[in-house]
C-alpha angles and dihedrals in degrees: 000000000000123000129215090264096048119107116259088220126021123184122184129182093338117181139166126194135176104201107304092344111100111204099173126017131192096333115175137166145131129229116204120223112276094014132117123227118193120206103209128185147105124285113292097024093114102253097125090043089054091051091049090053090052090047092051094244089120133035115231122236091211140007139033137274125198125188117194090347095305120112110239097171131020117166094192092055097036091240119154129165114199121240096256091057096051097079098229139127127227134204115195134205093241094043092237093223124158106241095203093056128075122250090255092051091050092051093045095053097092090050091050089053089054092050095245111170116257096246092052091045091056093051094047093046091051091050093048093049091049089053091057095042098253101106092126095049102062095119098044124104117244089236089065093056135083122252091258092050091049090052090052088053089053090049091050090051090051094054101034093092090050096238119186091220127048123186120205119197107196090305097175103042093102094054128089117257097258094048090044091056092050093047092051088059092047094049092048093050093047094048090050094045093052094040091234127169109226141185112201124193118204142145090210114093092197090061092045094049093046096050110028134082087199132016126209110205107207129204128171096348095311137091106253093187136355117196146118113288091252092053093048093055094042098044117016110189096225142009089254092057090047092051095046091051089047091231095155140289123329108212125199105224137183131204116249137167091267094047134268115347128197107248114260093013141080091235119119128208093192133241130320127061132118126324095266141100094236132027145153123248128201112220098197116220093213093060103033118107129203120226143138116324113256122195113249094017126093111292130179141188120235107239099165137016132181133169115238104178098257094054144313118303106218126194108205131189116209109240114258093013140077090235120122132195129188119213139162117244129185091222132059116249126203120240109261093022115141112226135179123241127216130180124180107250093238091061095054117102119209128204120187117227105261089227091066124074097245139106115297094238139002132186093203114145120260 
């Protein structure tokens, strides 16, 4: 029996292998009741596979999964609870709606599978459709609806049985950017209103950051970092996480008599950094300022500029390198212009070279 402080979802040592190929390895996390966890990463990182293991669509090779305090998969004990007995809802990327059935019939299907009486089914379907703004469309066919409306039908079907856990598998990737942004807000509001626990798979950091209380950045079948969105942007755990999240420009640097120098250039980023001879340094786009070019300090060439309403988005290439950084500037800059870059020392993020015997990361000021 779970208590109020128990996780809604608990994953420990989870792994999946196909022969010698290891798809997931030693994955572990908890999701608190009423919270949203986003699984964020590029294609092939294992995020959808992880969601399918939690849903019961795959059987793990190792590890244990608990939902609401009850074990639903345990590789060591050979325990496996099928999807229909896990008490969860799912929203898929391709909607997974039956085109020959009405909207109401699609939404009612999970209740039919549970043997809910017809009168109760009708009431619960009507309530679910009202919650997603489709109360007047119960008798339509999904094929007569827009992509956004079809996704709302899928969302209504996921919540109609009032599950305490809902799994989202890239539900908005087929929608255009404007509709996707609106649907993110709708999903977030609905999840909060119903007090649902949710796990949300996406490759889009904007979606993940807007919806989730915590984000698990996945790489190569493992969780590279699990933290709140604010913590991820302020303190990425590795250069790879920083680059995937597009937080700025990761510079290879070397220690010299005059301080840390950008590799292959005569530009200095000053003193500080880890106790190592080489390192990597994140120059964060959110905290980097553009000013006059100064000899010996970081300089960049403007290679792209566009106006966004709140300023000019500049894409800059560090002089003498192939490294780019994107920042927002209040002033327009001409293509080809050489500008100077400045970042407050407290906003720099240092990563020691893994080949050197020093801490993996340090936020010491430059």
